[in-house]
C-alpha positions as CSV (number, residue, x, y, z in Angstrom):
1,X,-5.4,31.8,64.5
2,X,-4.4,28.8,62.3
3,X,-1.0,28.7,60.7
4,X,-0.9,28.2,57.0
5,X,1.4,25.4,55.7
6,X,4.2,26.4,53.6
7,X,3.8,25.7,49.9
8,X,7.2,24.2,49.8
9,X,6.1,21.5,52.1
10,X,6.1,18.2,50.2
11,X,6.0,14.7,51.5
12,X,9.3,13.0,51.0
13,X,8.4,10.0,48.8
14,X,11.7,9.7,47.1
15,X,13.4,8.3,50.3
16,X,10.6,5.7,50.5
17,X,11.2,4.7,46.9
18,X,14.9,4.5,47.3
19,X,14.4,2.3,50.4
20,X,12.1,0.1,48.5
21,X,14.6,0.0,45.7
22,X,17.2,-1.2,48.1
23,X,14.9,-3.8,49.4
24,X,14.4,-5.2,45.9
25,X,18.1,-5.3,45.1
26,X,19.0,-7.1,48.3
27,X,18.7,-10.8,48.1
28,X,17.0,-12.2,51.2
29,X,18.6,-15.2,52.9
30,X,17.3,-17.6,55.4
31,X,18.8,-15.5,58.2
32,X,16.9,-12.4,59.6
33,X,20.0,-10.1,59.6
34,X,22.0,-11.3,56.6
35,X,21.4,-10.4,53.0
36,X,23.3,-10.2,49.8
37,X,23.3,-7.2,47.5
38,X,25.0,-7.5,44.1
39,X,25.9,-3.8,44.3
40,X,27.5,-4.1,47.7
41,X,30.9,-6.1,48.0
42,X,30.2,-8.2,44.9
43,X,27.3,-10.0,46.7
44,X,29.2,-11.0,49.7
45,X,26.9,-11.6,52.8
46,X,26.4,-8.4,54.5
47,X,24.4,-7.3,57.7
48,X,20.9,-6.0,56.6
49,X,20.6,-2.3,56.4
50,X,24.5,-1.8,56.4
51,X,27.5,-2.3,54.2
52,X,29.2,-4.4,56.9
53,X,30.2,-7.9,55.8
54,X,29.6,-10.9,57.8
55,X,33.3,-11.5,57.5
56,X,34.1,-8.3,59.5
57,X,32.1,-9.5,62.5
58,X,33.6,-13.0,62.2
59,X,37.1,-11.6,62.2
60,X,36.5,-9.4,65.1
61,X,35.1,-12.3,67.0
62,X,38.1,-14.5,66.0
63,X,40.4,-11.9,67.5
64,X,38.9,-12.6,70.9
65,X,36.3,-9.9,71.2
66,X,33.2,-11.2,72.9
67,X,30.0,-10.9,70.7
68,X,28.5,-8.7,73.4
69,X,31.5,-6.2,72.9
70,X,31.5,-6.1,69.1
71,X,28.7,-3.3,69.0
72,X,31.1,-1.2,71.0
73,X,33.6,-1.2,68.1
74,X,30.8,-1.2,65.5
75,X,28.1,1.0,67.1
76,X,26.0,0.8,63.9
77,X,25.3,-2.9,64.7
78,X,23.0,-4.3,67.3
79,X,23.8,-7.3,69.4
80,X,21.1,-9.3,67.5
81,X,22.8,-8.4,64.3
82,X,26.1,-9.6,65.6
83,X,24.7,-12.9,66.7
84,X,22.8,-13.1,63.3
85,X,26.3,-12.8,61.5
86,X,27.8,-15.5,63.8
87,X,24.9,-17.8,63.2
88,X,25.3,-17.3,59.5
89,X,29.0,-18.0,59.8
90,X,28.3,-21.2,61.8
91,X,26.3,-22.6,59.0
92,X,28.6,-21.2,56.1
93,X,32.1,-21.5,57.5
94,X,33.8,-22.5,54.3
95,X,32.2,-19.6,52.3
96,X,33.1,-16.9,54.9
97,X,36.6,-18.4,55.5
98,X,37.1,-18.0,51.6
99,X,36.2,-14.3,51.8
100,X,38.6,-13.9,54.8
101,X,41.4,-15.5,52.8
102,X,40.7,-13.5,49.7
103,X,40.9,-10.3,51.6
104,X,44.0,-11.1,53.7
105,X,46.8,-8.7,53.3
106,X,50.0,-10.6,52.5
107,X,52.6,-10.5,55.2
108,X,55.3,-8.8,53.0
109,X,52.9,-5.9,52.6
110,X,52.5,-5.3,56.3
111,X,54.7,-2.8,58.0
112,X,57.0,-4.7,60.4
113,X,56.1,-2.1,63.2
114,X,52.5,-3.5,63.2
115,X,53.1,-7.2,62.4
116,X,51.9,-9.4,65.2
117,X,49.7,-6.9,66.8
């Protein structure tokens, strides 16, 4: 006896279209894992398929976290994406350092209990 398919079964094409739309909005760079999207973080370089800025990976690395350990704290990233972000940073240090400086919290706004951590 064959089962009849439910009439409510519809292939989900909307998701494919939204993914295609995302791909069209993202500006490809020369780096496999880094893109720019004018609708995410004002076109700041991000890890492809995420909203994670390259800056976040770089700051984590600068705090002394080994690249191999970064995906532990950012489990949505692969090790390849981490190295891709660091490669991008290596070639665009001035740009990424500008983003880091622009997003730095002024010392006077940091609670004294957490300063220096």
